[in-house]
VMD Tcl script that draws the C-alpha trace (Angstrom):
set ca {
  {0.74 152.69 127.87}
  {2.78 150.10 129.92}
  {3.31 149.91 133.47}
  {6.73 150.60 133.05}
  {8.18 147.12 133.32}
  {11.08 146.51 130.97}
  {10.58 144.10 128.34}
  {13.10 142.04 126.79}
  {13.94 142.22 123.02}
  {12.57 139.29 120.67}
  {14.09 137.85 117.48}
  {11.55 137.26 114.67}
  {11.98 135.14 111.67}
  {10.84 135.21 108.20}
  {11.65 133.45 104.88}
  {14.33 131.75 107.15}
  {16.57 134.73 107.80}
  {16.84 136.33 111.43}
  {15.42 139.75 111.68}
  {16.95 142.27 114.10}
  {16.06 142.13 117.67}
  {14.25 144.91 118.78}
  {12.53 146.18 122.49}
  {8.97 146.00 122.66}
  {7.38 149.82 122.57}
  {7.23 151.15 126.11}
  {4.35 153.32 125.04}
  {1.77 153.42 122.09}
  {-0.28 156.45 120.57}
  {-3.99 157.41 121.89}
  {-6.10 160.30 120.97}
  {-5.44 163.27 123.44}
  {-8.41 164.58 125.05}
  {-9.35 168.03 122.86}
  {-12.46 170.10 122.17}
  {-13.03 172.28 118.96}
  {-10.85 175.57 119.20}
  {-13.61 177.40 117.77}
  {-15.97 177.18 120.49}
  {-13.01 177.60 123.04}
  {-11.83 180.76 121.34}
  {-14.95 182.37 121.29}
  {-15.63 181.63 125.00}
  {-12.41 182.71 126.22}
  {-12.77 186.03 124.00}
  {-15.98 186.66 125.39}
  {-14.70 186.22 128.85}
  {-11.76 188.43 128.03}
  {-14.29 191.08 126.81}
  {-16.04 190.54 129.93}
  {-13.16 190.84 132.39}
  {-11.95 194.09 131.01}
  {-15.75 195.60 130.88}
  {-15.90 194.69 134.57}
  {-12.77 196.16 135.52}
  {-13.70 199.54 133.57}
  {-16.99 199.38 135.03}
  {-15.19 198.91 138.46}
  {-12.67 202.08 137.92}
  {-16.23 204.22 137.11}
  {-17.74 202.85 140.25}
  {-14.80 204.30 142.34}
  {-14.58 207.40 140.63}
  {-18.29 207.63 142.04}
  {-17.38 207.08 145.42}
  {-18.13 203.46 145.63}
  {-14.48 202.31 146.43}
  {-14.76 198.71 147.92}
  {-17.54 197.62 145.13}
  {-15.31 199.43 142.55}
  {-12.09 197.67 143.84}
  {-13.84 194.17 143.94}
  {-14.78 194.71 140.29}
  {-11.29 195.73 139.33}
  {-9.93 192.82 140.94}
  {-12.20 190.29 139.52}
  {-12.38 191.59 135.87}
  {-8.49 191.68 135.70}
  {-8.21 188.04 137.20}
  {-10.93 186.86 134.58}
  {-9.17 188.79 131.66}
  {-5.96 187.11 132.97}
  {-7.69 183.70 132.78}
  {-8.98 184.01 129.71}
  {-5.35 184.96 128.37}
  {-3.86 181.71 129.96}
  {-6.70 179.68 128.55}
  {-6.19 180.85 124.94}
  {-2.70 179.25 125.05}
  {-4.66 176.01 124.88}
  {-5.36 176.40 121.28}
  {-3.46 175.02 118.68}
  {-3.51 174.88 114.81}
  {-3.08 171.21 113.33}
  {-2.46 171.55 109.59}
  {-2.91 168.18 107.67}
  {-0.24 165.68 107.60}
  {0.72 167.09 111.29}
  {0.17 165.92 114.57}
  {0.55 167.21 117.95}
  {2.04 165.20 120.84}
  {0.65 166.24 124.00}
  {2.64 166.05 127.43}
  {1.47 166.96 131.10}
  {4.36 167.55 133.24}
  {6.48 165.09 131.30}
  {3.59 162.49 131.06}
  {2.11 161.57 127.63}
  {-1.34 162.25 127.59}
  {-2.24 161.65 123.86}
  {-1.83 162.84 120.36}
  {-4.08 165.35 118.27}
  {-4.33 164.19 114.48}
  {-7.52 165.89 113.87}
  {-6.53 169.08 111.57}
  {-8.32 172.51 112.46}
  {-8.30 174.72 115.41}
  {-8.11 172.28 118.84}
  {-8.11 173.39 122.14}
  {-6.10 171.39 125.28}
  {-5.20 171.83 128.66}
  {-3.15 175.06 128.45}
  {-0.37 173.40 130.99}
  {0.63 170.84 128.68}
  {3.29 170.90 126.04}
  {2.33 170.05 122.59}
  {5.20 168.69 120.16}
  {4.43 169.06 116.42}
  {5.44 165.84 114.55}
  {4.85 165.46 110.73}
  {2.81 162.18 109.28}
  {3.49 163.17 105.80}
  {5.07 160.37 103.34}
  {8.88 160.98 103.24}
  {11.74 159.90 101.07}
  {15.16 158.82 102.49}
  {18.06 157.95 99.74}
  {21.20 156.35 101.17}
  {24.59 157.25 100.05}
  {26.14 155.26 97.47}
  {27.66 152.77 99.72}
  {30.72 150.40 99.24}
  {30.49 146.75 100.41}
  {31.37 143.36 99.80}
  {28.63 140.68 98.43}
  {28.31 137.30 99.03}
  {31.14 136.30 96.98}
  {33.49 138.97 98.25}
  {33.19 141.13 95.28}
  {33.25 144.88 96.09}
  {30.33 146.34 94.95}
  {28.51 149.72 94.86}
  {24.98 150.08 95.84}
  {22.44 152.48 96.89}
  {18.51 152.76 98.06}
  {15.74 154.89 98.34}
  {13.12 154.06 101.15}
  {9.58 155.71 101.29}
  {8.06 155.76 105.01}
  {5.84 157.55 107.06}
  {5.46 158.03 110.79}
  {2.49 155.76 112.32}
  {2.87 155.99 115.63}
  {3.93 159.43 117.05}
  {4.42 158.31 120.52}
  {6.87 155.76 119.85}
  {8.34 158.31 117.34}
  {8.77 160.83 120.33}
  {9.68 158.94 123.05}
  {11.20 155.59 121.73}
  {14.12 156.71 120.17}
  {16.16 160.02 120.35}
  {15.64 161.15 116.57}
  {13.29 159.04 114.74}
  {14.46 160.76 111.30}
  {18.26 160.05 112.11}
  {17.43 156.75 113.38}
  {15.45 155.70 109.85}
  {18.53 156.83 108.20}
  {21.10 154.76 110.24}
  {18.87 151.62 109.91}
  {18.43 152.04 106.35}
  {22.25 151.94 105.57}
  {22.45 149.19 107.81}
  {19.60 147.02 106.20}
  {21.09 147.64 102.73}
  {24.66 146.80 103.95}
  {23.19 143.34 105.71}
  {21.21 142.47 102.37}
  {24.47 143.08 100.09}
  {26.60 140.60 102.31}
  {23.82 137.85 102.01}
  {23.41 137.95 98.37}
  {26.01 138.01 95.44}
  {26.14 140.42 92.66}
  {25.77 137.84 90.12}
  {24.62 134.24 90.65}
  {26.53 131.51 89.55}
  {23.78 128.77 90.09}
  {20.33 128.83 88.39}
  {18.58 128.55 91.63}
  {20.89 131.53 93.52}
  {19.32 134.47 94.21}
  {21.50 137.59 92.98}
  {21.23 141.48 93.49}
  {21.09 141.96 89.68}
  {19.12 139.08 88.48}
  {16.40 139.11 91.13}
  {15.94 142.51 92.15}
  {12.22 142.54 93.06}
  {12.84 139.49 95.30}
  {15.91 141.14 97.36}
  {13.78 144.63 97.69}
  {10.92 142.77 99.01}
  {13.38 141.30 101.71}
  {14.96 144.53 102.33}
  {11.57 146.00 103.04}
  {10.59 143.46 105.24}
  {14.07 144.11 107.27}
  {13.72 147.68 107.42}
  {10.22 147.08 108.69}
  {11.41 144.92 111.74}
  {14.29 147.58 112.22}
  {12.26 150.54 112.50}
  {9.01 149.25 114.31}
  {10.41 150.48 117.61}
  {10.52 153.92 116.31}
  {6.60 153.92 114.96}
  {7.64 154.16 111.42}
  {6.07 152.43 108.40}
  {8.11 151.24 105.42}
  {5.80 151.96 102.21}
  {8.44 150.92 99.54}
  {12.03 150.43 99.31}
  {14.27 150.23 95.93}
  {17.75 149.96 94.80}
  {18.74 153.02 92.79}
  {22.46 152.10 92.22}
  {24.17 148.81 91.70}
  {27.31 148.10 90.23}
  {30.90 146.72 90.81}
  {33.40 148.89 92.61}
  {35.79 150.48 89.92}
  {38.83 148.55 90.88}
  {37.22 145.03 89.61}
  {34.66 146.65 87.29}
  {36.86 146.17 84.05}
  {37.61 142.39 85.02}
  {33.80 141.80 85.82}
  {33.12 143.55 82.35}
  {35.46 141.07 80.88}
  {33.72 138.10 82.30}
  {30.32 139.36 81.57}
  {31.12 139.73 77.82}
  {32.84 136.28 77.85}
  {29.69 134.91 79.04}
  {27.74 136.58 76.64}
  {29.78 134.88 73.76}
  {29.94 131.91 75.13}
  {25.93 132.01 75.46}
  {26.03 133.38 71.66}
  {28.00 130.35 70.61}
  {26.13 127.76 72.05}
  {22.93 129.36 70.23}
  {24.71 129.50 67.05}
  {26.26 126.09 67.37}
  {22.77 124.38 68.27}
  {21.07 126.33 64.97}
  {23.90 125.21 62.57}
  {23.49 121.41 63.87}
  {19.82 121.81 63.41}
  {20.33 123.42 59.75}
  {23.03 120.66 58.91}
  {21.02 117.83 60.27}
  {18.00 119.14 57.87}
  {20.22 119.47 54.81}
  {21.58 115.92 55.16}
  {18.23 114.33 55.59}
  {16.88 116.37 52.52}
  {19.78 115.38 50.34}
  {19.48 111.65 51.40}
  {15.79 111.89 50.02}
  {17.06 113.04 46.69}
  {17.47 109.92 44.20}
  {19.89 111.86 41.93}
  {22.29 112.31 44.53}
  {24.26 109.66 46.49}
  {26.97 110.34 49.01}
  {29.10 107.88 50.88}
  {30.22 108.33 54.43}
  {33.52 110.35 53.63}
  {31.51 112.80 51.37}
  {28.84 113.12 53.82}
  {31.23 113.85 56.69}
  {33.41 116.53 54.50}
  {29.90 118.14 53.34}
  {28.99 118.43 57.49}
  {32.30 119.87 58.21}
  {32.01 122.75 55.66}
  {28.37 123.31 56.44}
  {29.17 124.00 59.99}
  {32.48 125.94 59.25}
  {30.48 128.12 57.01}
  {27.39 128.51 59.50}
  {29.55 128.71 62.68}
  {32.25 130.83 61.70}
  {32.50 134.68 62.84}
  {33.90 135.75 59.08}
  {32.28 135.23 55.79}
  {33.64 132.14 54.31}
  {36.31 132.23 51.24}
  {35.13 129.13 48.88}
  {37.89 127.30 46.77}
  {36.44 126.01 43.74}
  {37.34 122.57 42.71}
  {38.15 122.23 38.86}
  {38.96 118.77 39.16}
  {36.72 115.74 40.01}
  {34.99 115.23 43.38}
  {37.71 113.26 44.83}
  {40.58 115.34 43.80}
}
mol new
graphics top color blue
foreach p $ca { graphics top sphere $p radius 0.5 }
foreach p [lrange $ca 0 end-1] q [lrange $ca 1 end] { graphics top cylinder $p $q radius 0.2 }
display resetview
């Protein structure tokens, strides 16, 4: 624990990007002072039986005429039984994947993480907190990417409480805190990167999903560190253009695909024509002048690059008619 002196938030950087400034934690988890619950249960149960037995024996003495001794035994036995009942309230059942945050009159005195039956000071309050792995999936968010295009995206985050003291005392509701910070991080990532990159060296949400999700995990870790939460994994579950521009962007993607396909076809056709011209030039029986060679190259390119089957025209005259 700290001495109560307020700490100023610091801004960290990673990969050239600024991370959100979060305050340093004012309290950290440490083990609570506890004893095995089985031993405590046995001792308190034996004490309860002894107290009740002493009270019963005191009643018998009072009936036999020893009023003073009987009254003392009755009072002592009842006090012992009452004390054992109060001590029994310090027993706690801790299940696997759970922890108990212990406070003594408002002061944090530790966390019980060991599962089973444990006993602590009965005057303390013990809050249950889950340390199991959890999933949080955001709603489909509509934001603008780095180019200003409206897009829709959603993400799922796998997280776990790592420091129960911070989760209990540093934020009001750590579950709600993780939910809000996840949505904020997803929106921030979407604003920093385009859906599709125009340049070869530019990161994009669609083309570089692995790199972007790694950056999302780094930013989420910085955002939820104040709540004692550890981010295990983060992934985009939905990524698409907004409906109002989806059709226009689809046409753009189709045009890009057509251009890329045509480029490949032209490169292959030129290679095939070059090979054909070279092989014809090696033949001794066939000699073509420049005009006939150019016509042959033109016809071959039309046949190879056309998007429809060619309709040949048969020449019934000479080669030059």
